[in-house]
matplotlib code that plots the C-alpha trace (Angstrom):
import matplotlib.pyplot as plt

x = [9.6, 9.1, 13.4, 13.5, 13.5, 9.9, 8.8, 10.5, 8.7, 6.0, 7.6, 7.8, 4.2, 3.5, 6.4, 4.9, 1.4, 2.2, 3.7, 1.2, -1.2, 0.8, 0.7, -2.7, -2.9, -1.2, -3.0, -5.8, -7.2, -8.9, -10.5, -8.3, -5.9, -8.6, -9.2, -5.9, -4.8, -8.0, -6.6, -3.0, -4.2, -6.6, -3.6, -1.5, 0.5, 2.4, 2.8, -0.5, -2.0, -0.3, -1.1, -5.5, -4.7, -3.5, -5.7, -8.7, -6.5, -6.6, -10.3, -8.5, -11.6, -13.8, -14.4, -12.1, -11.7, -10.0, -10.7, -9.5, -7.0, -5.5, -6.2, -4.7, -2.0, -0.8, -2.2, 1.0, 3.5, 3.5, 4.1, 6.9, 5.9, 8.5, 5.7, 3.0, 4.6, 5.8, 2.0, 1.0, 2.7, 0.8, -2.0, -1.7, 0.7, -2.3, -5.1, -8.6, -12.5, -12.7, -9.1, -7.6, -3.9, -1.5, 1.7, 2.9, 1.9, 3.0, 6.3, 6.8, 5.5, 7.6, 11.2, 10.0, 9.5, 13.2, 14.6, 13.0, 14.3, 11.6, 11.0, 8.5, 6.3, 2.8, 0.3, -2.0]
y = [-31.0, -27.1, -25.1, -21.6, -22.6, -23.3, -20.4, -18.6, -19.4, -18.1, -14.9, -15.0, -16.0, -12.8, -9.7, -11.0, -10.1, -6.5, -5.9, -6.4, -4.4, -1.7, -1.5, -1.8, 1.2, 3.0, 2.6, 3.3, -0.1, 0.0, -2.8, -5.3, -3.9, -4.0, -7.8, -9.0, -6.6, -7.7, -11.6, -10.4, -7.8, -10.4, -12.6, -10.8, -9.4, -6.0, -4.4, -5.0, -4.7, -0.4, -0.2, -0.9, 1.9, 4.3, 3.2, 4.0, 7.1, 8.1, 7.3, 5.1, 2.3, 3.2, 5.5, 7.6, 6.7, 7.7, 5.9, 2.8, 4.4, 4.8, 0.8, -0.5, 1.4, 0.7, -2.5, -2.4, -1.1, -3.8, -5.9, -4.1, -1.7, 1.4, 3.1, 2.9, 4.2, 7.5, 7.1, 7.6, 10.1, 11.9, 11.1, 13.2, 15.8, 17.2, 15.0, 14.4, 13.9, 12.1, 12.4, 15.1, 16.5, 15.5, 16.1, 14.9, 11.5, 12.4, 13.4, 10.6, 8.5, 10.1, 8.6, 5.4, 5.5, 6.7, 4.0, 1.2, 2.6, 3.6, 4.8, 7.5, 6.8, 6.7, 5.8, 9.1]
z = [4.7, 3.5, 2.4, 1.4, -2.0, -1.1, -0.8, -4.3, -6.2, -4.5, -3.5, -7.6, -8.7, -5.6, -6.9, -10.8, -9.9, -8.2, -11.1, -12.9, -10.1, -10.4, -14.3, -13.5, -11.4, -14.0, -17.0, -14.8, -15.6, -12.0, -11.9, -12.8, -10.2, -7.4, -8.6, -8.9, -5.8, -2.7, -3.3, -2.0, 0.4, 2.0, 2.4, 4.1, 1.4, 3.0, -0.5, -1.4, 1.7, 0.8, -2.4, -2.0, 1.2, -1.4, -4.0, -1.0, -0.9, -3.7, -5.2, -6.9, -8.1, -5.0, -3.1, -1.1, 2.8, 4.7, 7.2, 5.3, 4.0, 7.7, 8.4, 5.4, 5.0, 9.2, 8.2, 5.3, 7.7, 10.5, 7.4, 6.7, 3.9, 3.8, 0.5, 2.9, 6.3, 3.7, 1.2, 5.8, 5.8, 3.7, 4.3, 7.9, 6.8, 3.7, 5.1, 3.7, 4.6, 7.6, 7.9, 10.3, 9.5, 11.8, 11.7, 14.2, 13.1, 9.8, 10.6, 12.7, 9.5, 7.5, 9.1, 9.4, 5.7, 5.9, 7.8, 6.4, 2.8, 1.1, -2.7, -2.8, -5.9, -5.8, -8.3, -9.4]

ax = plt.figure().add_subplot(projection="3d")
ax.plot(x, y, z, "-o")
ax.set_aspect("equal")
plt.show()
């Protein structure tokens, strides 16, 4: 039998892991960040998918890949990650290799990010 309290320790562990990944990206320790991040993203954690998408957008420890970034960021948005919506808006606003600028999509994702209450932070 499962209860809400059973999921709390798992949520705490995910939060701790995300915090470690964030710090690793801030420290430009991309190997550690990606090693910890990929299992979380593979597990369908929205924030992890958004962070991995941003890594592909920024070329942080991986080759920049706009198509992969869009794919991951869109999955993260579908899972409720408002920061991913913000980063997707920026990707469409400025474009990048293999992703054209798209002001309509950018505006749509900016509005969605605001609606989702995103705090506008990135690791750079």
